[in-house]
FIPAPA-869588 format. One record per residue: x, y, z of N, C-alpha, C in turn; residue in three letters; residue number from 1. Coordinates in nm, 2 decimals. Last residue first. Layout:
! FIPAPA-869588
+--------+--------+--------+--------+--------+--------+--------+--------+--------+------+-----+
!   n_xx !   n_yy !   n_zz !  ca_xx !  ca_yy !  ca_zz !   c_xx !   c_yy !   c_zz ! code ! pos !
+--------+--------+--------+--------+--------+--------+--------+--------+--------+------+-----+
!      X !      Y !      Z !      X !      Y !      Z !      X !      Y !      Z !  Ala ! NUM !
...
+--------+--------+--------+--------+--------+--------+--------+--------+--------+------+-----+
END
This chain:
! FIPAPA-869588
+--------+--------+--------+--------+--------+--------+--------+--------+--------+------+-----+
!   n_xx !   n_yy !   n_zz !  ca_xx !  ca_yy !  ca_zz !   c_xx !   c_yy !   c_zz ! code ! pos !
+--------+--------+--------+--------+--------+--------+--------+--------+--------+------+-----+
!   1.66 !  12.56 !  14.33 !   1.74 !  12.69 !  14.27 !   1.87 !  12.70 !  14.28 !  His ! 149 !
!   1.57 !  12.41 !  14.55 !   1.52 !  12.38 !  14.39 !   1.60 !  12.47 !  14.30 !  Arg ! 148 !
!   1.57 !  12.54 !  14.77 !   1.68 !  12.44 !  14.76 !   1.69 !  12.40 !  14.59 !  Ser ! 147 !
!   1.53 !  12.87 !  14.81 !   1.46 !  12.73 !  14.79 !   1.57 !  12.66 !  14.72 !  Asp ! 146 !
!   1.45 !  13.13 !  15.01 !   1.51 !  13.06 !  14.99 !   1.46 !  12.97 !  14.92 !  Ser ! 145 !
!   1.27 !  13.44 !  15.02 !   1.27 !  13.29 !  15.02 !   1.36 !  13.24 !  14.96 !  Leu ! 144 !
!   1.45 !  13.77 !  15.13 !   1.34 !  13.65 !  15.08 !   1.34 !  13.55 !  15.09 !  Gly ! 143 !
!   1.75 !  13.80 !  15.28 !   1.64 !  13.85 !  15.23 !   1.57 !  13.80 !  15.17 !  Leu ! 142 !
!   1.97 !  13.72 !  15.53 !   1.92 !  13.68 !  15.43 !   1.79 !  13.74 !  15.40 !  Gln ! 141 !
!   2.30 !  13.75 !  15.66 !   2.17 !  13.81 !  15.67 !   2.10 !  13.76 !  15.53 !  Trp ! 140 !
!   2.53 !  13.58 !  15.73 !   2.50 !  13.73 !  15.77 !   2.38 !  13.78 !  15.76 !  Leu ! 139 !
!   2.66 !  13.28 !  15.76 !   2.51 !  13.37 !  15.71 !   2.52 !  13.50 !  15.79 !  Ile ! 138 !
!   2.94 !  13.17 !  15.71 !   2.84 !  13.23 !  15.79 !   2.77 !  13.32 !  15.75 !  Lys ! 137 !
!   3.14 !  13.12 !  15.49 !   2.99 !  13.05 !  15.47 !   2.90 !  13.09 !  15.60 !  Gly ! 136 !
!   3.39 !  13.23 !  15.49 !   3.41 !  13.10 !  15.56 !   3.24 !  13.05 !  15.58 !  Asp ! 135 !
!   3.32 !  13.48 !  15.36 !   3.39 !  13.36 !  15.30 !   3.42 !  13.23 !  15.35 !  Leu ! 134 !
!   2.98 !  13.52 !  15.47 !   3.14 !  13.59 !  15.46 !   3.22 !  13.45 !  15.41 !  Thr ! 133 !
!   2.70 !  13.61 !  15.28 !   2.78 !  13.53 !  15.36 !   2.91 !  13.57 !  15.38 !  Val ! 132 !
!   2.38 !  13.73 !  15.24 !   2.48 !  13.77 !  15.24 !   2.57 !  13.65 !  15.32 !  Ala ! 131 !
!   2.12 !  13.64 !  14.98 !   2.17 !  13.58 !  15.08 !   2.35 !  13.66 !  15.10 !  Thr ! 130 !
!   1.83 !  13.69 !  14.85 !   1.96 !  13.76 !  14.87 !   2.01 !  13.69 !  14.97 !  Leu ! 129 !
!   1.57 !  13.57 !  14.65 !   1.63 !  13.53 !  14.76 !   1.78 !  13.61 !  14.78 !  Cys ! 128 !
!   1.47 !  13.57 !  14.39 !   1.38 !  13.56 !  14.51 !   1.44 !  13.54 !  14.66 !  Ser ! 127 !
!   1.49 !  13.75 !  14.09 !   1.56 !  13.72 !  14.23 !   1.44 !  13.72 !  14.33 !  Ile ! 126 !
!   1.39 !  13.62 !  13.81 !   1.37 !  13.69 !  13.90 !   1.44 !  13.67 !  14.03 !  Gln ! 125 !
!   1.47 !  13.61 !  13.44 !   1.49 !  13.58 !  13.54 !   1.44 !  13.67 !  13.69 !  Asp ! 124 !
!   1.45 !  13.65 !  13.16 !   1.35 !  13.70 !  13.22 !   1.32 !  13.68 !  13.37 !  His ! 123 !
!   1.62 !  13.37 !  13.01 !   1.56 !  13.50 !  13.02 !   1.45 !  13.53 !  13.12 !  Ala ! 122 !
!   1.74 !  13.15 !  13.00 !   1.81 !  13.24 !  13.09 !   1.72 !  13.36 !  13.08 !  Asp ! 121 !
!   1.52 !  12.84 !  12.94 !   1.66 !  12.93 !  12.91 !   1.66 !  13.03 !  13.02 !  Gly ! 120 !
!   1.17 !  12.95 !  12.98 !   1.30 !  12.86 !  12.93 !   1.42 !  12.92 !  12.91 !  Ser ! 119 !
!   1.08 !  13.18 !  13.25 !   1.07 !  13.11 !  13.09 !   1.22 !  13.01 !  13.07 !  Val ! 118 !
!   1.18 !  13.22 !  13.50 !   1.03 !  13.22 !  13.48 !   0.95 !  13.18 !  13.34 !  Arg ! 117 !
!   1.38 !  13.07 !  13.74 !   1.33 !  13.09 !  13.59 !   1.21 !  13.12 !  13.55 !  Pro ! 116 !
!   1.48 !  13.27 !  14.00 !   1.38 !  13.17 !  14.00 !   1.33 !  13.20 !  13.83 !  Ile ! 115 !
!   1.79 !  13.33 !  14.20 !   1.69 !  13.34 !  14.11 !   1.60 !  13.25 !  14.07 !  Asn ! 114 !
!   1.96 !  13.45 !  14.45 !   1.90 !  13.29 !  14.40 !   1.79 !  13.36 !  14.33 !  Gln ! 113 !
!   2.25 !  13.58 !  14.47 !   2.14 !  13.61 !  14.45 !   2.05 !  13.47 !  14.40 !  Gly ! 112 !
!   2.49 !  13.63 !  14.76 !   2.42 !  13.53 !  14.66 !   2.29 !  13.55 !  14.60 !  Ile ! 111 !
!   2.74 !  13.83 !  14.83 !   2.60 !  13.84 !  14.80 !   2.58 !  13.75 !  14.68 !  Leu ! 110 !
!   3.03 !  13.78 !  15.04 !   2.97 !  13.75 !  14.93 !   2.84 !  13.75 !  14.95 !  Met ! 109 !
!   3.29 !  13.96 !  15.13 !   3.19 !  13.88 !  15.17 !   3.14 !  13.88 !  15.03 !  Asp ! 108 !
!   3.64 !  14.07 !  15.25 !   3.55 !  14.06 !  15.12 !   3.45 !  13.93 !  15.18 !  Leu ! 107 !
!   3.68 !  14.29 !  15.53 !   3.73 !  14.16 !  15.44 !   3.61 !  14.15 !  15.34 !  Val ! 106 !
!   3.62 !  14.52 !  15.70 !   3.74 !  14.53 !  15.57 !   3.77 !  14.41 !  15.52 !  Gly ! 105 !
!   3.38 !  14.48 !  15.81 !   3.49 !  14.46 !  15.88 !   3.65 !  14.44 !  15.80 !  Asp ! 104 !
!   3.12 !  14.55 !  15.69 !   3.19 !  14.67 !  15.75 !   3.38 !  14.63 !  15.80 !  Gly ! 103 !
!   2.99 !  14.37 !  15.57 !   2.96 !  14.40 !  15.74 !   3.05 !  14.51 !  15.80 !  Asp ! 102 !
!   3.06 !  14.33 !  15.31 !   2.88 !  14.38 !  15.31 !   2.86 !  14.40 !  15.51 !  Leu ! 101 !
!   3.27 !  14.42 !  15.05 !   3.26 !  14.40 !  15.22 !   3.10 !  14.47 !  15.29 !  Asp ! 100 !
!   3.20 !  14.19 !  14.83 !   3.21 !  14.31 !  14.88 !   3.22 !  14.29 !  15.01 !  Gly !  99 !
!   3.09 !  14.03 !  14.52 !   3.17 !  14.02 !  14.62 !   3.17 !  14.18 !  14.66 !  Phe !  98 !
!   2.81 !  13.81 !  14.42 !   2.86 !  13.94 !  14.38 !   2.93 !  13.93 !  14.50 !  Arg !  97 !
!   2.65 !  13.57 !  14.18 !   2.76 !  13.58 !  14.31 !   2.82 !  13.71 !  14.30 !  Val !  96 !
!   2.49 !  13.41 !  14.03 !   2.44 !  13.53 !  14.08 !   2.53 !  13.53 !  14.18 !  Ser !  95 !
!   2.51 !  13.17 !  13.89 !   2.64 !  13.25 !  13.86 !   2.57 !  13.39 !  13.94 !  Arg !  94 !
!   2.37 !  12.97 !  14.07 !   2.45 !  12.93 !  13.95 !   2.56 !  13.03 !  13.92 !  Gly !  93 !
!   2.33 !  12.93 !  14.41 !   2.31 !  13.02 !  14.27 !   2.40 !  12.97 !  14.20 !  Ala !  92 !
!   2.21 !  12.86 !  14.74 !   2.28 !  12.85 !  14.65 !   2.25 !  12.91 !  14.49 !  Gly !  91 !
!   2.03 !  12.80 !  14.94 !   2.06 !  12.94 !  14.89 !   2.14 !  12.96 !  14.80 !  Phe !  90 !
!   2.02 !  12.54 !  15.05 !   1.87 !  12.62 !  15.04 !   1.90 !  12.79 !  14.96 !  Asn !  89 !
!   2.34 !  12.54 !  15.15 !   2.23 !  12.48 !  15.18 !   2.08 !  12.57 !  15.14 !  Pro !  88 !
!   2.65 !  12.56 !  15.08 !   2.48 !  12.67 !  15.06 !   2.37 !  12.60 !  15.06 !  Thr !  87 !
!   2.91 !  12.51 !  15.24 !   2.80 !  12.43 !  15.17 !   2.70 !  12.57 !  15.17 !  Ser !  86 !
!   3.27 !  12.57 !  15.08 !   3.17 !  12.56 !  15.22 !   3.01 !  12.56 !  15.16 !  Phe !  85 !
!   3.60 !  12.65 !  15.06 !   3.49 !  12.56 !  15.03 !   3.39 !  12.56 !  15.15 !  Lys !  84 !
!   3.89 !  12.78 !  14.95 !   3.77 !  12.78 !  15.06 !   3.68 !  12.68 !  14.98 !  Lys !  83 !
!   4.11 !  12.71 !  14.75 !   4.11 !  12.80 !  14.84 !   4.04 !  12.79 !  14.97 !  Trp !  82 !
!   4.19 !  12.45 !  14.51 !   4.08 !  12.52 !  14.60 !   4.15 !  12.59 !  14.71 !  Leu !  81 !
!   4.35 !  12.63 !  14.24 !   4.36 !  12.57 !  14.33 !   4.26 !  12.60 !  14.45 !  Arg !  80 !
!   4.47 !  12.71 !  13.91 !   4.38 !  12.71 !  14.02 !   4.36 !  12.62 !  14.12 !  Pro !  79 !
!   4.79 !  12.76 !  13.78 !   4.70 !  12.69 !  13.79 !   4.61 !  12.70 !  13.89 !  Gln !  78 !
!   4.92 !  13.06 !  13.63 !   4.92 !  12.95 !  13.76 !   4.79 !  12.87 !  13.74 !  Pro !  77 !
!   5.04 !  13.04 !  13.30 !   4.93 !  13.10 !  13.39 !   4.96 !  13.00 !  13.51 !  Asn !  76 !
!   5.15 !  12.90 !  13.08 !   5.23 !  13.04 !  13.16 !   5.18 !  13.07 !  13.24 !  Glu !  75 !
!   4.98 !  12.72 !  13.02 !   5.11 !  12.67 !  13.11 !   5.16 !  12.80 !  13.16 !  Glu !  74 !
!   4.81 !  12.84 !  12.85 !   4.77 !  12.78 !  12.98 !   4.89 !  12.75 !  13.08 !  Arg !  73 !
!   4.96 !  12.87 !  12.61 !   4.92 !  12.99 !  12.69 !   4.88 !  12.94 !  12.86 !  Leu !  72 !
!   5.03 !  12.63 !  12.53 !   5.10 !  12.70 !  12.58 !   5.07 !  12.81 !  12.66 !  Arg !  71 !
!   4.74 !  12.56 !  12.45 !   4.83 !  12.47 !  12.59 !   4.90 !  12.55 !  12.60 !  Ala !  70 !
!   4.69 !  12.73 !  12.26 !   4.62 !  12.75 !  12.38 !   4.67 !  12.67 !  12.48 !  Leu !  69 !
!   4.85 !  12.61 !  12.07 !   4.87 !  12.77 !  12.13 !   4.82 !  12.78 !  12.25 !  Glu !  68 !
!   4.76 !  12.36 !  12.01 !   4.90 !  12.36 !  12.08 !   4.92 !  12.50 !  12.14 !  Ala !  67 !
!   4.49 !  12.47 !  11.91 !   4.52 !  12.40 !  12.07 !   4.66 !  12.37 !  12.12 !  Asp !  66 !
!   4.58 !  12.54 !  11.69 !   4.52 !  12.65 !  11.77 !   4.54 !  12.60 !  11.94 !  Arg !  65 !
!   4.71 !  12.33 !  11.56 !   4.79 !  12.44 !  11.61 !   4.73 !  12.54 !  11.68 !  Arg !  64 !
!   4.45 !  12.17 !  11.54 !   4.58 !  12.13 !  11.63 !   4.65 !  12.26 !  11.66 !  Ser !  63 !
!   4.33 !  12.33 !  11.39 !   4.26 !  12.32 !  11.48 !   4.38 !  12.26 !  11.59 !  Ile !  62 !
!   4.48 !  12.34 !  11.12 !   4.45 !  12.47 !  11.20 !   4.39 !  12.46 !  11.35 !  Asn !  61 !
!   4.49 !  12.09 !  11.06 !   4.60 !  12.15 !  11.11 !   4.56 !  12.27 !  11.19 !  Glu !  60 !
!   4.20 !  12.05 !  11.02 !   4.24 !  11.96 !  11.13 !   4.41 !  12.02 !  11.19 !  Arg !  59 !
!   4.20 !  12.22 !  10.78 !   4.07 !  12.23 !  10.93 !   4.15 !  12.19 !  11.01 !  Ile !  58 !
!   4.34 !  12.07 !  10.61 !   4.36 !  12.23 !  10.65 !   4.29 !  12.26 !  10.79 !  Gln !  57 !
!   4.18 !  11.84 !  10.58 !   4.31 !  11.83 !  10.62 !   4.40 !  11.98 !  10.67 !  Gly !  56 !
!   3.94 !  11.97 !  10.48 !   3.96 !  11.90 !  10.57 !   4.09 !  11.89 !  10.67 !  Arg !  55 !
!   4.07 !  12.02 !  10.24 !   4.01 !  12.14 !  10.32 !   3.98 !  12.08 !  10.47 !  Thr !  54 !
!   4.13 !  11.81 !  10.08 !   4.26 !  11.91 !  10.12 !   4.21 !  12.01 !  10.22 !  Glu !  53 !
!   3.86 !  11.66 !  10.09 !   3.99 !  11.59 !  10.15 !   4.10 !  11.71 !  10.21 !  Pro !  52 !
!   3.58 !  11.90 !  10.12 !   3.70 !  11.85 !  10.03 !   3.82 !  11.79 !  10.13 !  Ala !  51 !
!   3.32 !  11.83 !  10.34 !   3.46 !  11.94 !  10.28 !   3.54 !  11.84 !  10.22 !  Ala !  50 !
!   3.01 !  11.89 !  10.46 !   3.11 !  11.80 !  10.40 !   3.21 !  11.91 !  10.33 !  Thr !  49 !
!   2.76 !  11.85 !  10.71 !   2.85 !  11.94 !  10.63 !   2.94 !  11.88 !  10.58 !  Val !  48 !
!   2.39 !  11.80 !  10.74 !   2.52 !  11.80 !  10.72 !   2.62 !  11.86 !  10.65 !  Arg !  47 !
!   2.08 !  11.76 !  10.88 !   2.18 !  11.85 !  10.84 !   2.33 !  11.82 !  10.83 !  Phe !  46 !
!   1.83 !  11.61 !  10.93 !   1.97 !  11.55 !  10.83 !   2.07 !  11.70 !  10.78 !  Asp !  45 !
!   1.63 !  11.84 !  10.97 !   1.65 !  11.69 !  10.97 !   1.78 !  11.68 !  10.90 !  Gln !  44 !
!   1.43 !  12.13 !  11.10 !   1.55 !  12.09 !  11.01 !   1.59 !  11.95 !  11.06 !  Phe !  43 !
!   1.14 !  12.32 !  11.13 !   1.25 !  12.18 !  11.20 !   1.32 !  12.12 !  11.09 !  Arg !  42 !
!   1.02 !  12.64 !  11.25 !   1.06 !  12.53 !  11.14 !   1.15 !  12.42 !  11.24 !  Ala !  41 !
!   0.87 !  12.95 !  11.27 !   0.90 !  12.81 !  11.33 !   0.92 !  12.71 !  11.22 !  Pro !  40 !
!   1.05 !  13.19 !  11.05 !   0.92 !  13.13 !  11.13 !   0.94 !  12.99 !  11.17 !  Ile !  39 !
!   1.29 !  13.23 !  10.95 !   1.24 !  13.37 !  11.03 !   1.11 !  13.33 !  11.08 !  Asn !  38 !
!   1.54 !  12.98 !  11.02 !   1.42 !  13.03 !  10.95 !   1.36 !  13.15 !  11.03 !  Ala !  37 !
!   1.89 !  12.84 !  10.94 !   1.78 !  12.93 !  11.00 !   1.67 !  12.96 !  10.94 !  Thr !  36 !
!   2.18 !  12.65 !  10.96 !   2.04 !  12.65 !  10.90 !   1.94 !  12.72 !  11.00 !  Val !  35 !
!   2.51 !  12.68 !  10.90 !   2.42 !  12.70 !  10.98 !   2.27 !  12.70 !  10.90 !  Gly !  34 !
!   2.90 !  12.68 !  10.94 !   2.79 !  12.67 !  10.87 !   2.69 !  12.64 !  10.95 !  Ala !  33 !
!   3.11 !  12.97 !  10.99 !   3.05 !  12.84 !  11.01 !   2.92 !  12.83 !  10.89 !  Lys !  32 !
!   3.38 !  13.12 !  10.78 !   3.29 !  13.11 !  10.88 !   3.22 !  12.99 !  10.91 !  Gly !  31 !
!   3.51 !  13.26 !  10.48 !   3.54 !  13.21 !  10.62 !   3.41 !  13.21 !  10.70 !  His !  30 !
!   3.38 !  13.38 !  10.28 !   3.49 !  13.30 !  10.24 !   3.52 !  13.22 !  10.36 !  Val !  29 !
!   3.18 !  13.64 !  10.25 !   3.18 !  13.47 !  10.34 !   3.28 !  13.39 !  10.28 !  Leu !  28 !
!   3.28 !  13.87 !  10.10 !   3.26 !  13.87 !  10.24 !   3.25 !  13.73 !  10.34 !  Glu !  27 !
!   3.27 !  13.77 !   9.84 !   3.39 !  13.76 !   9.90 !   3.40 !  13.79 !  10.08 !  Glu !  26 !
!   3.07 !  13.57 !   9.67 !   3.03 !  13.66 !   9.79 !   3.18 !  13.68 !   9.88 !  Ala !  25 !
!   2.89 !  13.50 !   9.38 !   3.06 !  13.53 !   9.42 !   3.03 !  13.62 !   9.57 !  Ile !  24 !
!   2.61 !  13.28 !   9.32 !   2.68 !  13.40 !   9.35 !   2.82 !  13.38 !   9.39 !  Val !  23 !
!   2.35 !  13.14 !   9.22 !   2.49 !  13.11 !   9.19 !   2.56 !  13.23 !   9.22 !  Asp !  22 !
!   2.07 !  12.98 !   9.28 !   2.14 !  13.07 !   9.33 !   2.28 !  13.00 !   9.28 !  Leu !  21 !
!   1.95 !  12.74 !   9.20 !   1.86 !  12.87 !   9.21 !   1.96 !  12.98 !   9.24 !  Leu !  20 !
!   1.93 !  12.40 !   9.04 !   2.02 !  12.54 !   9.08 !   1.95 !  12.68 !   9.09 !  Leu !  19 !
!   1.76 !  12.16 !   9.17 !   1.77 !  12.28 !   9.06 !   1.85 !  12.38 !   9.13 !  Lys !  18 !
!   1.77 !  11.97 !   9.37 !   1.84 !  11.97 !   9.24 !   1.85 !  12.05 !   9.13 !  Gly !  17 !
!   1.59 !  12.09 !   9.55 !   1.54 !  11.94 !   9.49 !   1.65 !  11.94 !   9.34 !  Asp !  16 !
!   1.75 !  12.35 !   9.53 !   1.66 !  12.29 !   9.59 !   1.60 !  12.22 !   9.53 !  Val !  15 !
!   2.08 !  12.51 !   9.55 !   2.03 !  12.42 !   9.50 !   1.88 !  12.41 !   9.60 !  Tyr !  14 !
!   2.35 !  12.74 !   9.54 !   2.23 !  12.70 !   9.62 !   2.15 !  12.61 !   9.51 !  Ala !  13 !
!   2.69 !  12.84 !   9.55 !   2.56 !  12.78 !   9.46 !   2.43 !  12.72 !   9.57 !  Arg !  12 !
!   2.92 !  13.06 !   9.57 !   2.81 !  12.98 !   9.65 !   2.71 !  12.97 !   9.54 !  Ile !  11 !
!   3.26 !  13.15 !   9.60 !   3.14 !  13.10 !   9.51 !   3.05 !  13.03 !   9.60 !  Arg !  10 !
!   3.48 !  13.17 !   9.73 !   3.40 !  13.27 !   9.76 !   3.28 !  13.27 !   9.65 !  Ser !   9 !
!   3.54 !  12.88 !   9.80 !   3.60 !  12.96 !   9.82 !   3.48 !  13.10 !   9.81 !  Gly !   8 !
!   3.24 !  12.69 !   9.74 !   3.40 !  12.71 !   9.68 !   3.47 !  12.82 !   9.71 !  Thr !   7 !
!   2.99 !  12.58 !   9.87 !   3.07 !  12.68 !   9.88 !   3.21 !  12.65 !   9.86 !  Asn !   6 !
!   2.68 !  12.48 !   9.80 !   2.80 !  12.41 !   9.78 !   2.89 !  12.57 !   9.77 !  Glu !   5 !
!   2.35 !  12.34 !   9.94 !   2.46 !  12.46 !   9.93 !   2.62 !  12.41 !   9.91 !  Val !   4 !
!   2.03 !  12.21 !   9.89 !   2.16 !  12.16 !   9.90 !   2.26 !  12.32 !   9.87 !  Lys !   3 !
!   1.73 !  12.08 !   9.99 !   1.82 !  12.21 !  10.00 !   1.96 !  12.18 !  10.00 !  Leu !   2 !
!   1.47 !  11.92 !   9.90 !   1.61 !  11.90 !   9.98 !   1.69 !  12.02 !   9.93 !  Met !   1 !
+--------+--------+--------+--------+--------+--------+--------+--------+--------+------+-----+
END
């Protein structure tokens, strides 16, 4: 079992109850907790605990941050729906760009539909480009669209 204690800048690490590391690391006084490995590994029962006064300080900091965020959000205009149209067979998650695609002086949308080739977001490939007006009229389409993407 691995156990790490962090008090201020002092870090102590134990393996199966035996102290293996006792260091002062001024650069690691603040941050997050995590476990990582440089080879495939599985971790279980990861738990982070803090002293009661530290937990109280963390809650207070979070409350202050949330209050400041709420104040800043109130200073900004609230979003409202302006346009809505259907994108059957050619929708995309994030691959959208804007520009005047037909020369009429009005912004249009270019939607790039991708096909994930590996898990996550890496190494995607564009399978279809669709140009539409902001009213949803298809100007042109290049490639094969797929409703699954």
